C-alpha positions in Angstrom: 4.2 3.9 21.9 1.6 1.9 23.8 -1.1 2.9 22.2 0.5 2.0 19.2 0.9 -1.6 20.8 -2.8 -1.9 22.0 -4.4 -0.2 18.6 -2.1 -2.5 16.0 -2.1 -5.9 18.8 1.5 -5.9 18.1 4.1 -6.9 21.2 7.2 -5.1 21.0 8.9 -2.1 20.0 10.7 -3.4 17.0 7.2 -4.8 15.3 5.9 -0.9 15.5 9.0 0.2 13.7 9.1 -2.7 10.9 5.2 -1.9 10.9 6.3 2.0 10.2 9.4 1.5 7.7 6.6 -0.8 5.8 5.1 2.0 5.1 7.1 4.3 4.2 9.0 2.1 1.7 6.2 0.4 0.5 4.4 4.3 -0.1 8.4 5.0 -2.2 8.8 2.3 -3.9 4.9 2.1 -4.9 5.9 5.6 -6.4 9.0 5.0 -8.0 7.0 1.5 -9.6 4.5 4.2 -11.0 6.7 6.2 -13.4 8.1 3.6 -15.6 4.5 2.8 -16.0 3.4 6.2 -16.6 5.7 6.4 -19.0 4.7 3.7 -20.7 1.2 4.4 -21.5 2.9 7.9 -22.8 1.7 10.1 -20.3 4.2 12.3 -18.8 4.2 15.8 -17.7 5.6 16.6 -20.9 3.0 15.6 -23.0 -0.1 15.9 -20.8 -1.7 18.6 -18.7 -0.7 18.9 -15.2 -4.6 18.3 -14.3 -4.8 15.2 -16.0 -1.4 13.7 -15.0 -1.5 13.5 -11.9 -4.7 12.0 -10.9 -3.3 9.4 -13.5 -0.4 9.0 -11.4 -2.0 8.9 -8.1 -4.7 6.5 -9.4 -1.7 4.0 -10.9 0.0 4.5 -7.3 -2.9 3.7 -4.9 -3.2 -0.1 -6.2 0.2 -0.6 -6.4 0.8 0.6 -2.9 -2.2 -1.8 -1.6 -0.4 -4.8 -3.8 3.1 -4.7 -2.6 2.0 -3.8 0.8 1.9 -7.6 2.6 4.6 -8.5 0.4 6.7 -5.4 1.8 5.3 -6.4 4.6 6.7 -9.9 4.3 10.1 -8.6 4.1 10.0 -7.2 7.6 8.3 -10.5 9.4 4.6 -8.6 9.6 3.0 -10.0 6.6 0.2 -11.3 9.3 -0.4 -7.6 10.3 -0.3 -6.3 6.6 -2.7 -9.4 5.1 -5.5 -8.0 7.9 -4.7 -4.7 7.2 -5.7 -5.0 3.4 -8.4 -7.2 4.5 -9.9 -4.3 6.3 -9.1 -1.2 4.3 -10.5 -3.2 0.8 -13.7 -4.3 3.1 -14.4 -0.5 3.4 -13.6 0.3 -0.2 -16.4 -2.0 -0.8 -14.2 -4.6 -2.1 -14.2 -7.4 1.5 -16.0 -9.8 -1.4 -12.2 -10.5 -2.9 -12.1 -12.1 0.4 -14.3 -14.1 1.2 -14.2 -17.6 1.6 -17.3 -19.3 -0.7 -19.1 -22.2 1.1 
């Protein structure tokens, strides 16, 4: 627990628990949201090969997860942590320009 506190820069056990809860809840939420979106697009396991359906679904879940992570984090009082997490993660993907301030 102490290693996580140090690594994530948090001070309390509640913060660690909240962060872990946010990761898990947001993962479930993103998969739930992706299901009706794929259905709306006419992509389902019945009409599409599993080799196509699952990669498309996973590609859809990824941006939903990233977009909703700070929002779910806010509900648990961890917005600051998850906003910093998102900026760092997206910067590593080469999307850091989204957060750069213009002079």
